[in-house]
C-alpha positions as CSV (number, residue, x, y, z in Angstrom):
1,M,-29.0,41.2,15.1
2,E,-29.2,37.7,13.6
3,Q,-26.4,35.2,14.1
4,M,-24.8,34.2,10.8
5,D,-23.3,30.9,9.9
6,R,-19.5,31.4,9.4
7,T,-19.0,28.0,7.9
8,Q,-20.4,29.1,4.5
9,P,-18.1,30.2,1.7
10,K,-17.4,33.9,1.5
11,D,-19.2,34.4,-1.8
12,S,-22.4,32.6,-0.9
13,P,-25.4,34.5,0.4
14,R,-25.4,34.5,4.2
15,V,-28.3,32.6,5.7
16,P,-29.3,33.2,9.3
17,V,-28.7,30.2,11.6
18,G,-31.9,28.4,12.5
19,T,-34.0,29.7,9.6
20,M,-36.8,27.5,8.5
21,G,-36.4,25.1,5.5
22,D,-39.1,24.0,3.1
23,G,-40.2,21.2,5.3
24,G,-40.5,23.3,8.4
25,T,-37.3,22.0,9.9
26,T,-34.4,24.0,11.0
27,Y,-31.2,23.9,9.0
28,S,-28.0,25.9,9.0
29,G,-28.1,26.7,5.3
30,V,-24.9,24.9,4.6
31,N,-24.0,21.9,2.4
32,P,-23.6,19.1,4.9
33,N,-20.9,17.5,2.8
34,A,-18.8,20.6,3.0
35,V,-18.5,21.0,6.8
36,W,-19.0,17.7,8.7
37,L,-15.3,16.7,8.3
38,N,-14.4,19.9,10.1
39,S,-16.3,18.8,13.2
40,R,-14.6,18.2,16.5
41,G,-13.3,14.7,16.9
42,I,-13.8,13.5,13.3
43,W,-10.1,12.9,12.7
44,L,-9.8,10.9,15.9
45,S,-12.9,8.9,14.9
46,Y,-11.4,8.3,11.5
47,V,-8.1,6.9,13.0
48,I,-10.1,4.8,15.5
49,A,-12.3,3.3,12.7
50,V,-9.2,2.4,10.6
51,T,-7.6,0.9,13.8
52,I,-10.7,-1.2,14.5
53,L,-10.8,-2.4,10.9
54,H,-7.2,-3.5,11.2
55,L,-7.8,-5.2,14.6
56,I,-10.8,-7.1,13.1
57,L,-8.6,-8.2,10.2
58,L,-5.8,-9.3,12.5
59,S,-8.3,-11.4,14.5
60,I,-9.1,-13.6,11.5
61,P,-7.1,-16.8,12.2
62,F,-5.9,-17.6,8.6
63,L,-4.5,-14.1,7.9
64,N,-0.9,-13.3,8.8
65,V,0.3,-9.8,9.8
66,A,1.4,-8.9,6.3
67,Q,-2.0,-9.9,4.8
68,A,-3.9,-8.1,7.5
69,W,-2.0,-4.8,6.8
70,T,-2.4,-5.1,3.1
71,L,-6.1,-5.8,3.5
72,T,-6.5,-2.9,5.9
73,N,-4.9,-0.6,3.3
74,V,-6.9,-2.0,0.4
75,V,-10.3,-1.9,2.2
76,H,-9.5,1.7,3.5
77,N,-8.5,2.9,0.1
78,I,-11.4,1.3,-1.8
79,G,-13.8,2.7,0.7
80,N,-12.1,6.1,0.6
81,Y,-12.4,6.1,-3.3
82,I,-16.0,5.1,-3.3
83,F,-17.1,7.5,-0.6
84,L,-15.0,10.5,-1.6
85,H,-14.6,10.2,-5.4
86,M,-17.6,8.2,-6.7
87,L,-20.6,9.3,-4.7
88,K,-22.1,12.6,-5.8
89,G,-24.5,15.1,-4.4
90,T,-25.6,15.7,-0.8
91,P,-27.4,13.4,1.6
92,W,-30.3,15.9,1.6
93,E,-31.1,19.2,-0.2
94,T,-30.8,22.5,1.5
95,N,-32.1,25.8,0.3
96,W,-28.5,27.0,0.0
97,D,-27.5,24.2,-2.4
98,Q,-30.5,24.1,-4.7
99,G,-29.0,21.2,-6.7
100,K,-25.6,22.9,-7.3
101,S,-23.6,20.0,-5.8
102,R,-25.5,17.1,-7.5
103,L,-22.7,16.8,-10.0
104,L,-19.9,17.2,-7.5
105,T,-18.2,14.4,-5.7
106,H,-17.8,14.5,-1.9
107,W,-14.1,15.4,-2.3
108,E,-15.0,18.4,-4.5
109,Q,-17.5,19.6,-1.9
110,I,-15.2,19.5,1.1
111,D,-14.4,23.0,2.3
112,F,-16.5,24.3,-0.6
113,G,-13.8,23.3,-3.1
114,E,-11.0,25.2,-1.5
115,Q,-7.7,23.4,-2.0
116,F,-5.1,22.5,0.7
117,T,-7.2,23.1,3.7
118,T,-6.3,21.1,6.9
119,T,-9.1,18.7,6.3
120,R,-8.0,18.0,2.7
121,K,-4.4,17.6,3.9
122,F,-5.5,15.1,6.5
123,L,-7.5,13.1,4.0
124,L,-4.5,13.2,1.6
125,L,-2.0,12.1,4.3
126,A,-4.1,9.3,5.8
127,P,-3.6,6.9,2.8
128,V,0.1,7.7,2.6
129,I,0.7,6.9,6.2
130,L,-1.3,3.7,5.9
131,F,0.7,2.8,2.8
132,I,4.0,3.4,4.7
133,L,2.8,1.3,7.7
134,A,1.6,-1.5,5.4
135,S,4.8,-1.5,3.4
136,F,6.9,-1.7,6.6
137,Y,4.9,-4.5,8.2
138,T,4.9,-6.5,5.0
139,K,8.7,-6.2,4.9
140,Y,8.5,-4.5,1.5
141,D,7.4,-7.8,-0.2
142,P,7.0,-7.0,-3.9
143,L,3.5,-8.4,-4.3
144,H,2.2,-6.6,-1.2
145,F,4.1,-3.4,-2.2
146,V,2.5,-3.3,-5.7
147,V,-1.0,-3.9,-4.3
148,N,-0.6,-1.3,-1.6
149,L,1.0,1.2,-4.0
150,S,-1.8,0.8,-6.6
151,T,-4.6,1.3,-4.2
152,M,-2.8,4.3,-2.7
153,L,-2.5,5.8,-6.1
154,L,-6.2,5.0,-6.7
155,V,-7.1,7.5,-4.0
156,L,-4.3,10.0,-4.3
157,I,-4.6,10.8,-8.0
158,P,-8.2,12.0,-7.8
159,K,-7.3,14.3,-4.9
160,L,-4.9,16.3,-7.0
161,P,-6.0,20.0,-7.5
162,Q,-5.5,19.6,-11.2
163,L,-8.2,16.9,-11.3
164,H,-10.8,19.0,-9.4
165,G,-14.0,18.6,-11.4
166,V,-12.3,16.6,-14.2
167,R,-14.0,13.4,-15.4
168,I,-11.5,11.2,-17.2
169,F,-13.0,9.4,-20.2
170,G,-16.4,10.7,-19.0
171,I,-16.4,8.3,-16.0
172,N,-18.8,9.4,-13.3
173,K,-19.9,12.3,-15.5
174,Y,-23.6,12.2,-14.5
């Protein structure tokens, strides 16, 4: 009996693991954007990457602690927005996808579009925790607070289930 890939959505046709793709290479038959964030150690790697970003910004001599925290938050949130909410499609085509996800952002492809999974909750919580830390270490300075809040909202609003697949003013439609 063939081993089936259990990471595919329930309504998709089941593709045997290790079947051959068009180019003669093996693939799992799954959209790579939909499953890589569920891999072991990804969340820890994410936290380590944000920590390294913050330490690099702290090591810049002319930045104080408040500026480093705000910059960490801003860089994280802008990168998060670009990577999860602007980029569309998959890094490579699979026979399972057949171009279906070329109009979907990475966020819309995570866990095959299912809402409130643990991965989505983690990616929703990360900017909030970073905002809280940045606000605390900037001593709730009004300027830093406005900048941190606006960039947090930039990444939280597109993550709402009501905005799944919605293109406001046609932005990022194609």
